SEKE-134015 format. One line per 2 residues: for each residue x, y, z of N, C-alpha, C. Coordinates in Angstrom, 2 decimals, padded with zeros to 5 digits. Layout:
X,Y,Z,X,Y,Z,X,Y,Z | ...
//
This chain:
-020.07,-002.86,013.32,-020.34,-001.71,014.16,-019.77,-000.46,013.51 | -020.40,000.67,013.80,-019.94,001.92,013.23,-018.67,002.38,013.92
-017.83,003.09,013.18,-016.55,003.59,013.71,-016.60,005.11,013.74 | -016.40,005.69,014.92,-016.43,007.13,015.09,-015.04,007.66,015.42
-014.80,008.89,015.01,-013.57,009.60,015.38,-013.99,010.82,016.18 | -013.31,011.03,017.30,-013.73,012.09,018.22,-012.62,013.14,018.39
-013.00,014.41,018.39,-012.07,015.49,018.69,-012.70,016.40,019.75 | -011.86,017.18,020.39,-012.34,018.17,021.36,-012.14,019.56,020.78
-013.23,020.32,020.68,-013.14,021.67,020.13,-012.25,022.53,021.03 | -011.36,023.30,020.40,-010.44,024.12,021.19,-010.75,025.62,021.06
-011.71,025.95,020.20,-012.06,027.37,020.04,-013.51,027.48,019.64 | -014.05,028.69,019.74,-015.41,028.92,019.28,-015.45,028.84,017.76
-016.58,028.37,017.24,-016.73,028.24,015.80,-017.89,027.32,015.51 | -017.86,026.65,014.37,-018.91,025.70,014.02,-018.35,024.29,014.09
-019.27,023.32,014.09,-018.88,021.92,014.08,-018.01,021.63,012.85 | -018.43,022.18,011.69,-017.66,021.95,010.48,-016.24,022.51,010.59
-016.10,023.68,011.17,-014.77,024.27,011.33,-013.88,023.40,012.21 | -014.47,022.86,013.28,-013.68,022.00,014.17,-013.23,020.74,013.45
-014.13,020.16,012.66,-013.79,018.93,011.94,-012.73,019.18,010.88 | -012.81,020.32,010.23,-011.85,020.62,009.17,-010.49,021.05,009.75
-010.49,021.95,010.71,-009.23,022.49,011.23,-008.51,021.52,012.15 | -009.25,020.88,013.03,-008.61,020.00,014.01,-008.59,018.54,013.56
-009.64,018.12,012.90,-009.71,016.72,012.49,-009.09,016.45,011.13 | -008.92,017.52,010.34,-008.33,017.34,009.01,-009.26,016.71,008.00
-010.57,016.77,008.25,-011.52,016.16,007.32,-011.85,017.13,006.19 | -012.11,016.57,005.02,-012.47,017.38,003.85,-013.96,017.67,003.88
-014.37,018.65,003.07,-015.80,018.96,002.97,-016.58,017.74,002.49 | -016.00,016.99,001.57,-016.68,015.80,001.03,-016.89,014.76,002.13
-015.89,014.53,002.95,-016.02,013.55,004.03,-017.05,014.00,005.06 | -017.06,015.28,005.37,-018.03,015.80,006.34,-019.45,015.71,005.77
-019.60,016.07,004.50,-020.91,015.99,003.86,-021.43,014.56,003.83 | -020.53,013.63,003.57,-020.90,012.21,003.53,-021.40,011.75,004.90
-020.71,012.17,005.95,-021.07,011.72,007.30,-022.37,012.33,007.79 | -022.64,013.56,007.39,-023.82,014.24,007.97,-025.13,013.61,007.52
-025.11,012.84,006.43,-026.33,012.18,005.97,-026.51,010.79,006.58 | -025.53,010.33,007.36,-025.67,009.07,008.06,-026.47,009.29,009.34
-027.12,008.24,009.81,-027.83,008.32,011.09,-026.80,008.55,012.19 | -026.96,009.64,012.93,-026.00,010.01,013.98,-024.57,010.11,013.43
-024.48,010.54,012.18,-023.17,010.60,011.54,-022.25,011.64,012.14 | -022.80,012.75,012.63,-022.00,013.78,013.31,-022.73,014.16,014.59
-022.00,014.12,015.71,-022.61,014.41,017.01,-021.74,015.41,017.77 | -022.43,016.25,018.56,-021.74,017.17,019.48,-022.18,016.83,020.90
-021.22,016.48,021.72,-021.51,016.08,023.10,-022.54,014.96,023.17 | -022.41,014.01,022.24,-023.25,012.81,022.25,-024.59,012.96,021.58
-024.91,014.14,021.04,-026.21,014.39,020.41,-026.01,014.75,018.95 | -026.83,014.16,018.09,-026.72,014.47,016.66,-026.89,015.97,016.44
-026.10,016.52,015.55,-026.11,017.96,015.36,-025.94,018.31,013.88 | -026.09,019.60,013.60,-025.82,020.12,012.26,-024.38,020.62,012.22
-023.80,020.61,011.04,-022.41,021.06,010.95,-022.30,022.58,011.12 | -023.42,023.27,011.03,-023.42,024.73,011.24,-023.60,025.11,012.70
-023.87,024.11,013.57,-024.04,024.40,015.00,-022.75,024.97,015.58 | -022.93,025.87,016.53,-021.78,026.53,017.15,-021.13,025.63,018.21
-019.82,025.74,018.33,-019.09,025.00,019.35,-018.41,025.98,020.31 | -018.10,025.47,021.49,-017.29,026.21,022.46,-016.16,025.29,022.87
-015.07,025.84,023.37,-013.95,025.00,023.79,-014.40,023.92,024.78 | -013.97,022.69,024.51,-014.34,021.56,025.37,-015.44,020.70,024.80
-016.16,021.18,023.79,-017.19,020.36,023.15,-016.54,019.12,022.52 | -017.23,017.98,022.63,-016.76,016.73,022.02,-017.50,016.52,020.71
-016.76,016.50,019.62,-017.35,016.33,018.29,-017.01,014.93,017.78 | -018.01,014.19,017.33,-017.82,012.84,016.79,-018.27,012.81,015.34
-017.48,012.13,014.50,-017.85,011.95,013.09,-017.73,010.47,012.75 | -018.72,009.97,012.03,-018.74,008.55,011.67,-017.82,008.31,010.47
-016.89,007.40,010.65,-015.94,007.05,009.58,-016.41,005.85,008.77 | -017.22,005.00,009.38,-017.69,003.78,008.70,-019.01,003.38,009.32
-020.03,003.19,008.49,-021.33,002.77,009.00,-021.51,001.28,008.81 | -022.51,000.73,009.48,-022.79,-000.71,009.36,-023.21,-001.09,007.95
-023.66,-000.11,007.17,-024.12,-000.41,005.82,-022.97,-000.55,004.83 | -021.78,-000.08,005.23,-020.65,-000.08,004.31,-019.85,-001.36,004.45
-020.02,-002.25,003.52,-019.30,-003.51,003.56,-019.18,-004.05,002.13 | -018.30,-005.00,001.95,-018.03,-005.52,000.62,-018.78,-006.83,000.40
-020.12,-006.75,000.34,-020.94,-007.95,000.15,-020.68,-008.62,-001.20 | -020.17,-007.85,-002.18,-019.95,-008.42,-003.51,-018.74,-009.35,-003.54
-017.91,-009.30,-002.51,-016.71,-010.14,-002.47,-017.03,-011.50,-001.86 | -016.88,-012.54,-002.66,-017.09,-013.89,-002.15,-015.98,-014.23,-001.16
-016.33,-015.00,-000.14,-015.31,-015.46,000.79,-014.51,-016.59,000.16 | -013.24,-016.72,000.55,-012.44,-017.86,000.13,-011.65,-018.37,001.34
-010.87,-019.42,001.11,-010.16,-020.06,002.22,-008.79,-019.44,002.48 | -008.43,-018.41,001.71,-007.14,-017.77,001.89,-007.11,-017.08,003.25
-006.14,-017.41,004.07,-006.02,-016.80,005.39,-004.92,-015.75,005.33 | -005.27,-014.47,005.38,-004.26,-013.42,005.26,-003.22,-013.49,006.38
-001.96,-013.29,006.00,-000.88,-013.21,006.99,-000.83,-011.77,007.49 | -001.34,-011.55,008.69,-001.46,-010.20,009.23,-000.12,-009.75,009.82
000.37,-008.61,009.35,001.58,-008.01,009.89,001.25,-007.00,010.98 | 000.16,-006.26,010.78,-000.27,-005.26,011.77,-001.74,-004.95,011.53
-002.45,-004.67,012.64,-003.86,-004.27,012.52,-004.25,-003.41,013.70 | -005.01,-002.35,013.42,-005.69,-001.60,014.47,-007.07,-001.25,013.95
-007.77,-000.33,014.59,-009.15,-000.04,014.18,-009.24,000.71,012.85 | -008.10,001.18,012.32,-008.12,001.97,011.09,-007.40,001.34,009.91
-006.36,000.55,010.17,-005.56,000.00,009.07,-005.27,-001.48,009.29 | -005.02,-002.15,008.17,-004.64,-003.57,008.18,-003.50,-003.75,007.19
-002.40,-004.39,007.63,-001.28,-004.69,006.74,-001.17,-006.20,006.60 | -001.11,-006.65,005.36,-001.08,-008.07,005.06,000.14,-008.38,004.20
000.79,-009.51,004.48,001.90,-009.99,003.68,001.34,-010.91,002.60 | 001.27,-010.41,001.37,000.69,-011.16,000.26,001.70,-012.17,-000.28
001.24,-013.38,-000.52,002.09,-014.40,-001.13,002.18,-014.18,-002.63 | 003.30,-014.56,-003.22,003.45,-014.51,-004.67,002.41,-015.42,-005.31
001.85,-014.99,-006.44,000.85,-015.78,-007.15,-000.58,-015.42,-006.82 | -000.78,-014.60,-005.78,-002.12,-014.19,-005.37,-002.44,-012.82,-005.96
-003.61,-012.69,-006.58,-004.06,-011.41,-007.12,-004.60,-010.56,-005.98 | -004.31,-009.26,-006.01,-004.73,-008.38,-004.92,-006.24,-008.20,-004.88
-006.86,-007.91,-006.04,-008.27,-007.54,-006.09,-008.92,-008.21,-007.30 | -010.22,-008.56,-007.21,-010.87,-009.25,-008.33,-010.72,-008.54,-009.67
-010.35,-009.31,-010.68,-010.26,-008.81,-012.06,-010.21,-010.02,-012.98 | -010.75,-009.85,-014.18,-010.70,-010.92,-015.17,-011.25,-012.22,-014.64
-010.47,-013.30,-014.78,-010.90,-014.62,-014.32,-010.72,-014.79,-012.82 | -010.04,-013.85,-012.19,-009.82,-013.94,-010.74,-010.93,-013.16,-010.04
-011.97,-013.88,-009.67,-013.11,-013.23,-009.03,-013.24,-013.62,-007.56 | -012.95,-014.87,-007.23,-013.14,-015.32,-005.86,-011.88,-015.77,-005.16
-010.73,-015.72,-005.85,-009.50,-016.28,-005.29,-008.46,-015.21,-004.96 | -008.90,-014.00,-004.67,-007.96,-012.89,-004.48,-007.71,-012.59,-003.00
-006.70,-011.76,-002.77,-006.40,-011.32,-001.40,-007.59,-010.56,-000.82 | -008.24,-009.73,-001.63,-009.39,-008.96,-001.15,-010.50,-009.89,-000.66
-010.72,-011.01,-001.34,-011.72,-011.98,-000.89,-011.34,-012.56,000.47 | -010.05,-012.87,000.62,-009.59,-013.41,001.89,-009.72,-012.42,003.02
-009.45,-011.13,002.74,-009.58,-010.10,003.76,-011.05,-009.90,004.13 | -011.94,-009.94,003.13,-013.37,-009.82,003.41,-013.83,-010.95,004.33
-013.36,-012.16,004.07,-013.72,-013.30,004.91,-013.17,-013.12,006.32 | -011.96,-012.60,006.41,-011.33,-012.36,007.71,-012.16,-011.38,008.54
-012.59,-010.28,007.92,-013.42,-009.30,008.63,-014.73,-009.94,009.11 | -015.38,-010.70,008.24,-016.66,-011.30,008.60,-016.51,-012.30,009.75
-015.42,-013.06,009.73,-015.19,-014.03,010.80,-014.98,-013.35,012.14 | -014.46,-012.11,012.10,-014.27,-011.34,013.33,-015.54,-010.62,013.74
-016.58,-010.69,012.91,-017.82,-009.98,013.20,-017.73,-008.51,012.89 | -016.77,-008.12,012.04,-016.61,-006.72,011.63,-017.06,-006.56,010.19
-017.78,-005.49,009.94,-018.26,-005.20,008.59,-017.52,-003.98,008.04 | -016.54,-004.22,007.20,-015.78,-003.15,006.57,-015.80,-003.33,005.06
-015.75,-002.23,004.34,-015.43,-002.31,002.93,-013.94,-002.65,002.82 | -013.59,-003.43,001.81,-012.19,-003.80,001.61,-011.56,-002.75,000.70
-010.64,-001.98,001.27,-010.07,-000.84,000.54,-008.54,-000.94,000.50 | -007.97,-001.63,-000.50,-006.51,-001.65,-000.60,-005.98,-000.28,-001.03
-004.91,000.16,-000.38,-004.27,001.42,-000.75,-003.04,001.04,-001.58 | -003.21,001.00,-002.89,-002.17,000.49,-003.77,-002.29,-001.02,-003.90
-001.71,-001.55,-004.95,-001.78,-002.98,-005.20,-000.40,-003.51,-005.57 | -000.28,-004.83,-005.57,000.93,-005.49,-006.04,000.58,-006.38,-007.22
001.53,-006.53,-008.15,001.35,-007.48,-009.25,001.13,-008.88,-008.67 | 000.50,-009.73,-009.45,000.19,-011.08,-008.99,001.44,-011.82,-008.50
002.55,-011.71,-009.22,003.75,-012.46,-008.86,004.60,-011.80,-007.79 | 004.30,-010.56,-007.44,005.08,-009.85,-006.42,004.55,-010.18,-005.04
005.44,-010.57,-004.15,005.06,-010.84,-002.76,005.23,-009.57,-001.93 | 004.67,-009.60,-000.72,004.94,-008.50,000.20,003.72,-007.75,000.69
003.99,-006.57,001.23,003.01,-005.82,002.01,001.95,-005.13,001.15 | 000.69,-005.35,001.55,-000.45,-004.63,001.00,-001.18,-003.98,002.18
-001.51,-002.70,002.04,-002.16,-001.94,003.11,-003.64,-001.77,002.78 | -004.48,-001.97,003.77,-005.92,-001.76,003.63,-006.37,-000.70,004.63
-007.21,000.25,004.17,-007.87,001.17,005.07,-009.15,000.52,005.55 | -009.37,000.47,006.86,-010.55,-000.21,007.40,-011.76,000.69,007.48
-011.59,001.95,007.11,-012.73,002.86,006.99,-012.39,003.88,005.92 | -013.42,004.58,005.47,-013.25,005.51,004.35,-012.27,006.62,004.69
-012.32,007.11,005.93,-011.43,008.19,006.32,-009.97,007.78,006.27 | -009.66,006.59,006.78,-008.27,006.10,006.78,-007.78,005.88,005.35
-008.62,005.26,004.53,-008.22,004.99,003.15,-007.96,006.28,002.39 | -008.82,007.27,002.58,-008.65,008.55,001.87,-007.38,009.26,002.30
-007.09,009.23,003.60,-005.89,009.91,004.09,-004.62,009.21,003.62 | -004.64,007.90,003.59,-003.46,007.17,003.11,-003.25,007.39,001.62
-004.35,007.43,000.87,-004.23,007.69,-000.56,-003.65,009.08,-000.81 | -004.06,010.04,000.00,-003.51,011.39,-000.11,-002.01,011.40,000.20
-001.61,010.65,001.23,-000.18,010.53,001.55,000.57,009.88,000.40 | -000.04,008.88,-000.20,000.60,008.17,-001.32,000.86,009.12,-002.48
-000.11,009.99,-002.76,000.05,010.94,-003.85,001.11,011.99,-003.54 | 001.27,012.33,-002.26,002.24,013.35,-001.86,003.62,012.76,-001.58
003.72,011.43,-001.47,005.01,010.80,-001.27,005.38,010.46,000.16 | 004.51,010.73,001.14,004.82,010.40,002.52,004.42,008.97,002.89
003.67,008.33,002.01,003.33,006.90,002.13,004.02,006.19,000.96 | 004.73,005.12,001.25,005.40,004.42,000.16,005.89,003.05,000.59
006.47,002.33,-000.36,006.99,001.00,-000.10,008.45,000.92,-000.55 | 009.20,000.07,000.15,010.57,-000.25,-000.22,010.59,-001.72,-000.64
011.18,-001.99,-001.77,011.20,-003.33,-002.34,012.59,-003.94,-002.26 | 012.63,-005.27,-002.17,013.86,-006.02,-002.34,013.72,-006.84,-003.61
014.76,-006.84,-004.44,014.73,-007.59,-005.70,016.07,-008.28,-005.90 | 016.02,-009.44,-006.54,017.22,-010.10,-007.03,017.31,-009.84,-008.52
018.44,-009.31,-008.96,018.61,-009.00,-010.38,019.81,-009.76,-010.94 | 019.82,-009.90,-012.24,020.89,-010.63,-012.91,022.17,-009.78,-012.98
023.31,-010.44,-012.79,024.58,-009.76,-012.90,025.09,-009.25,-011.56 | 026.40,-009.17,-011.43,027.02,-008.70,-010.20,027.28,-007.20,-010.31
026.42,-006.41,-009.68,026.53,-004.95,-009.68,027.47,-004.50,-008.57 | 028.00,-003.29,-008.73,028.93,-002.75,-007.74,028.18,-002.39,-006.46
028.71,-002.84,-005.32,028.15,-002.50,-004.01,028.90,-001.27,-003.52 | 028.37,-000.10,-003.79,029.07,001.15,-003.48,028.42,001.97,-002.37
027.30,001.49,-001.82,026.64,002.20,-000.74,025.83,003.40,-001.18 | 025.81,003.67,-002.47,025.13,004.86,-002.97,023.69,004.54,-003.40
022.85,005.57,-003.39,021.49,005.46,-003.94,021.53,006.00,-005.36 | 021.16,005.17,-006.31,021.16,005.54,-007.73,019.72,005.77,-008.19
019.57,006.54,-009.23,018.24,006.88,-009.74,018.12,006.52,-011.22 | 016.96,005.92,-011.56,016.61,005.64,-012.95,015.41,006.50,-013.31
015.53,007.31,-014.32,014.42,008.14,-014.81,014.22,007.85,-016.29 | 013.32,006.93,-016.56,013.01,006.55,-017.93,011.49,006.50,-018.10
010.92,007.26,-019.03,009.46,007.26,-019.23,008.99,005.91,-019.77 | 007.77,005.55,-019.39,007.22,004.25,-019.76,005.87,004.38,-020.45
005.61,003.41,-021.33,004.30,003.32,-021.98,003.98,001.86,-022.24 | 002.75,001.57,-022.60,002.36,000.20,-022.94,003.05,-000.22,-024.23
003.40,-001.48,-024.30,004.03,-002.04,-025.50,002.93,-002.38,-026.51 | 002.94,-001.73,-027.64,001.89,-001.92,-028.64,001.92,-003.34,-029.23
003.05,-004.03,-029.10,003.17,-005.37,-029.65,002.76,-006.46,-028.66 | 002.68,-006.09,-027.38,002.33,-007.07,-026.35,001.60,-006.34,-025.24
000.31,-006.54,-025.12,-000.51,-005.80,-024.16,-000.16,-006.13,-022.71 | 000.61,-007.20,-022.48,001.01,-007.55,-021.13,002.25,-006.80,-020.67
002.94,-006.14,-021.61,004.23,-005.53,-021.29,004.19,-004.01,-021.30 | 005.15,-003.44,-020.59,005.44,-002.01,-020.67,006.80,-001.85,-021.33
007.09,-000.63,-021.78,008.36,-000.40,-022.45,008.87,001.01,-022.16 | 010.19,001.18,-022.28,010.76,002.52,-022.19,010.39,003.26,-023.46
009.86,004.47,-023.30,009.34,005.24,-024.45,009.54,006.73,-024.16 | 010.34,007.43,-024.97,010.54,008.86,-024.75,009.25,009.66,-024.68
008.20,009.15,-025.34,006.91,009.82,-025.32,005.97,009.31,-024.24 | 006.46,008.42,-023.39,005.63,007.83,-022.35,005.52,008.69,-021.11
004.96,008.11,-020.04,004.77,008.82,-018.78,006.06,008.78,-017.96 | 006.33,009.89,-017.30,007.53,009.98,-016.46,007.52,008.87,-015.41
008.66,008.23,-015.22,008.80,007.18,-014.21,010.17,007.29,-013.56 | 010.21,007.15,-012.22,011.45,007.36,-011.47,011.59,006.29,-010.39
012.73,005.62,-010.38,013.03,004.57,-009.40,014.39,004.84,-008.76 | 014.48,004.78,-007.43,015.75,004.85,-006.73,016.14,003.44,-006.30
017.44,003.13,-006.39,017.87,001.80,-005.97,019.25,001.84,-005.33 | 019.52,000.84,-004.51,020.78,000.71,-003.80,021.17,-000.77,-003.83
022.38,-001.06,-004.23,022.87,-002.43,-004.29,023.38,-002.84,-002.91 | 022.79,-003.90,-002.34,023.15,-004.34,-000.99,024.20,-005.43,-001.00
024.16,-006.30,-002.00,025.07,-007.44,-002.04,025.16,-007.94,-003.49 | 026.24,-008.62,-003.80,026.45,-009.10,-005.16,027.32,-010.35,-005.12
026.81,-011.44,-005.67,027.55,-012.71,-005.71,026.81,-013.70,-006.60 | 027.53,-014.73,-007.04,026.92,-015.83,-007.82,026.11,-015.33,-009.01
026.66,-014.29,-009.69,026.03,-013.73,-010.89,024.66,-013.10,-010.61 | 024.42,-012.71,-009.34,023.19,-012.04,-008.97,023.51,-010.88,-008.04
022.58,-009.94,-007.95,022.72,-008.83,-007.00,021.41,-008.65,-006.25 | 021.55,-008.30,-004.97,020.40,-007.97,-004.13,020.28,-006.45,-004.12
019.11,-005.96,-004.53,018.90,-004.53,-004.70,017.69,-004.09,-003.88 | 017.83,-002.94,-003.23,016.71,-002.34,-002.50,016.22,-001.14,-003.31
014.91,-001.04,-003.51,014.36,-000.03,-004.42,013.19,000.72,-003.80 | 013.08,001.98,-004.16,011.93,002.80,-003.80,011.36,003.44,-005.06
010.05,003.33,-005.21,009.37,003.94,-006.35,009.06,005.40,-006.05 | 009.45,006.28,-006.94,009.08,007.69,-006.83,007.83,007.99,-007.65
007.52,007.09,-008.58,006.26,007.11,-009.32,005.72,005.70,-009.30 | 004.47,005.51,-009.67,003.87,004.19,-009.54,003.37,003.64,-010.86
004.25,003.47,-011.83,003.86,002.94,-013.13,003.81,001.40,-013.11 | 002.98,000.84,-013.94,002.88,-000.61,-014.07,004.24,-001.21,-014.43
004.65,-002.26,-013.70,005.90,-002.99,-013.96,007.13,-002.09,-013.92 | 007.05,-000.98,-013.19,008.12,000.02,-013.24,009.50,-000.54,-012.86
009.57,-001.25,-011.73,010.86,-001.80,-011.30,011.39,-002.78,-012.33 | 010.53,-003.64,-012.82,010.96,-004.68,-013.76,011.50,-004.08,-015.05
010.82,-003.07,-015.58,011.26,-002.45,-016.84,012.54,-001.63,-016.62 | 012.58,-000.86,-015.53,013.75,-000.02,-015.28,015.02,-000.86,-015.07
014.92,-001.94,-014.29,016.11,-002.75,-014.06,016.52,-003.50,-015.33 | 015.55,-003.92,-016.11,015.88,-004.56,-017.39,016.57,-003.58,-018.32
016.10,-002.33,-018.33,016.71,-001.30,-019.18,018.14,-000.99,-018.75 | 018.44,-001.21,-017.47,019.80,-001.00,-016.96,020.72,-002.18,-017.26
020.15,-003.22,-017.89,020.93,-004.41,-018.20,020.93,-005.44,-017.10 | 020.04,-005.28,-016.11,019.96,-006.20,-014.96,018.51,-006.59,-014.70
017.92,-007.40,-015.59,016.52,-007.81,-015.37,016.39,-008.60,-014.08 | 015.19,-008.60,-013.51,014.95,-009.36,-012.30,015.12,-010.85,-012.57
015.75,-011.54,-011.63,015.89,-012.98,-011.73,014.50,-013.62,-011.83 | 014.31,-014.49,-012.81,013.04,-015.18,-012.98,011.99,-014.42,-013.75
012.34,-013.23,-014.25,011.35,-012.41,-014.96,011.31,-012.80,-016.44 | 010.42,-013.71,-016.75,010.30,-014.21,-018.12,009.81,-013.15,-019.09
009.08,-012.17,-018.60,008.50,-011.15,-019.47,009.54,-010.13,-019.92 | 010.51,-009.86,-019.06,011.48,-008.80,-019.36,012.93,-009.29,-019.43
013.11,-010.59,-019.74,014.45,-010.97,-020.14,015.21,-012.00,-019.35 | 014.61,-012.70,-018.37,015.40,-013.69,-017.65,014.55,-014.90,-017.27
014.46,-015.91,-018.15,013.69,-017.12,-017.83,014.46,-018.07,-016.91 | 014.78,-017.58,-015.71,015.53,-018.36,-014.73,014.67,-019.49,-014.17
015.20,-020.70,-014.16,014.42,-021.86,-013.72,014.51,-022.08,-012.22 | 015.39,-021.35,-011.52,015.53,-021.55,-010.09,014.37,-020.94,-009.30
013.64,-020.04,-009.93,012.48,-019.41,-009.27,011.41,-019.23,-010.33 | 010.16,-019.41,-009.95,009.06,-019.45,-010.93,008.40,-018.10,-011.16
009.03,-017.02,-010.66,008.45,-015.69,-010.82,009.57,-014.66,-010.79 | 009.24,-013.43,-011.11,010.21,-012.34,-010.95,010.49,-012.17,-009.46
011.76,-012.16,-009.09,012.16,-012.13,-007.68,012.03,-010.73,-007.10 | 010.80,-010.36,-006.75,010.50,-009.02,-006.25,009.58,-009.12,-005.04
009.95,-008.40,-003.97,009.22,-008.48,-002.71,009.02,-007.08,-002.14 | 007.77,-006.72,-001.86,007.45,-005.44,-001.21,007.77,-005.60,000.27
009.01,-005.26,000.63,009.57,-005.61,001.93,009.10,-004.69,003.06 | 008.94,-003.40,002.79,008.64,-002.45,003.85,007.64,-001.40,003.38
006.87,-000.90,004.32,005.96,000.20,004.02,006.15,001.27,005.10 | 006.13,002.54,004.67,006.25,003.65,005.61,005.09,004.62,005.38
004.63,005.23,006.47,003.47,006.13,006.39,003.35,006.93,007.68 | 002.52,007.95,007.66,002.04,008.58,008.88,000.69,007.92,009.20
000.52,007.48,010.44,-000.76,006.86,010.78,-001.87,007.85,010.44 | -002.94,007.38,009.77,-003.95,008.31,009.26,-004.66,009.14,010.33
-004.66,008.69,011.59,-005.36,009.47,012.62,-004.47,009.91,013.77 | -003.49,009.12,014.15,-002.60,009.55,015.23,-001.48,010.44,014.72
-001.17,010.32,013.42,-000.08,011.09,012.84,001.29,010.52,013.13 | 001.37,009.41,013.87,002.65,008.80,014.21,003.34,008.27,012.95
004.66,008.52,012.84,005.42,007.99,011.71,005.64,006.51,011.94 | 005.26,005.68,010.97,005.26,004.23,011.14,006.03,003.55,010.01
006.60,002.40,010.31,007.26,001.56,009.31,007.13,000.11,009.71 | 006.73,-000.73,008.77,006.62,-002.16,009.01,007.38,-002.92,007.92
007.79,-004.14,008.22,008.45,-004.98,007.23,007.80,-006.35,007.17 | 007.98,-007.02,006.04,007.47,-008.38,005.85,008.65,-009.28,005.50
008.77,-010.44,006.11,009.92,-011.32,005.86,010.04,-011.72,004.39 | 011.28,-011.86,003.95,011.54,-012.28,002.56,011.07,-013.72,002.39
010.33,-014.02,001.32,009.79,-015.38,001.13,010.87,-016.40,000.81 | 010.51,-017.65,001.05,011.46,-018.75,000.94,012.00,-018.93,-000.48
011.17,-018.67,-001.51,011.66,-018.91,-002.87,012.82,-017.98,-003.23 | 012.85,-016.77,-002.66,013.97,-015.87,-002.89,015.17,-016.25,-002.02
014.90,-016.73,-000.82,015.99,-017.14,000.07,016.74,-018.36,-000.46 | 016.02,-019.21,-001.17,016.65,-020.44,-001.68,017.72,-020.17,-002.72
017.60,-019.05,-003.44,018.54,-018.80,-004.53,019.57,-017.72,-004.21 | 019.44,-017.08,-003.02,020.40,-016.05,-002.64,020.56,-016.06,-001.12
021.80,-015.98,-000.63,022.03,-016.06,000.82,021.73,-014.74,001.55 | 020.48,-014.50,001.83,020.10,-013.29,002.57,020.75,-013.32,003.95
021.29,-012.18,004.34,021.83,-012.02,005.68,020.90,-011.12,006.48 | 020.94,-011.25,007.78,020.08,-010.45,008.64,020.28,-008.96,008.40
021.54,-008.59,008.12,021.84,-007.17,007.91,021.16,-006.61,006.67 | 020.89,-007.46,005.68,020.23,-006.99,004.47,018.84,-006.45,004.77
018.15,-007.12,005.67,016.77,-006.75,005.96,016.64,-005.72,007.08 | 017.75,-005.41,007.75,017.68,-004.48,008.87,018.33,-003.14,008.58
018.79,-002.93,007.35,019.44,-001.67,007.04,018.49,-000.49,007.25 | 019.00,000.57,007.91,018.18,001.73,008.22,018.59,002.94,007.41
019.66,002.83,006.60,020.21,004.02,005.95,019.66,004.26,004.57 | 018.66,003.48,004.16,018.10,003.70,002.84,017.12,004.86,002.89
017.24,005.77,001.96,016.39,006.96,001.95,014.96,006.60,001.55 | 014.00,006.90,002.43,012.60,006.67,002.12,012.06,007.85,001.33
//
């Protein structure tokens, strides 16, 4: 079914002015909607964006049409663990080892395939639009926009820094628990000797990570991190450069046998809801493979003083 967003005009002007000023829609989004059948309506009747409005007029814009769906995505048996869902967004807790979106040899076994199947089983036709991705071995929250408008607004927030994720990682070595937020600013580039790796490179792209040590014991530390930039493998390379590679990270310096992957979890996501504007934050439980090798306490996952 099509998804519409409705606003009430508060002043005289045009339909386009109301959509831009009150609805926050871009010219591109408005242009896209006006070519859909009944894509833009005033008081329930299809209209032109140049039509005049008066206070009290109800303006509707189509955010998703029945034709917009991800038919190219094969369904699979992966059942997404839903953390939150409404008519505009979907948050899923991705398991470690699952690829976010089809690439290379992973064509039908990805999280996106599972989400597409989930939508179809509900009788909903949406394009699958992840806002950001996680590495295959990283567990945790992935956000999907359920319509083009939501996805575009979240992507804009991501670029401006009001949408982001907080990660929990286990790193090698007992770091000082000082309650402070520390910053790593080291530029990164692809490793010319290994196409799978990134490296610290003075000539690379700027990369910035903030971290806070929550606990330290048994030659490991629990660290909470926020990315200020979104470079490939950024947390893994930055922590390795600090002398504390992630536990289990075979690529960047710690072939730990107690866990079969780099111990990294996208624990929390924060954003402004794309249409209500409400400030939101969700968390995903730490997976069992990380809990088995470090004694997580309830307080670790409930801390509120970390700067987003």
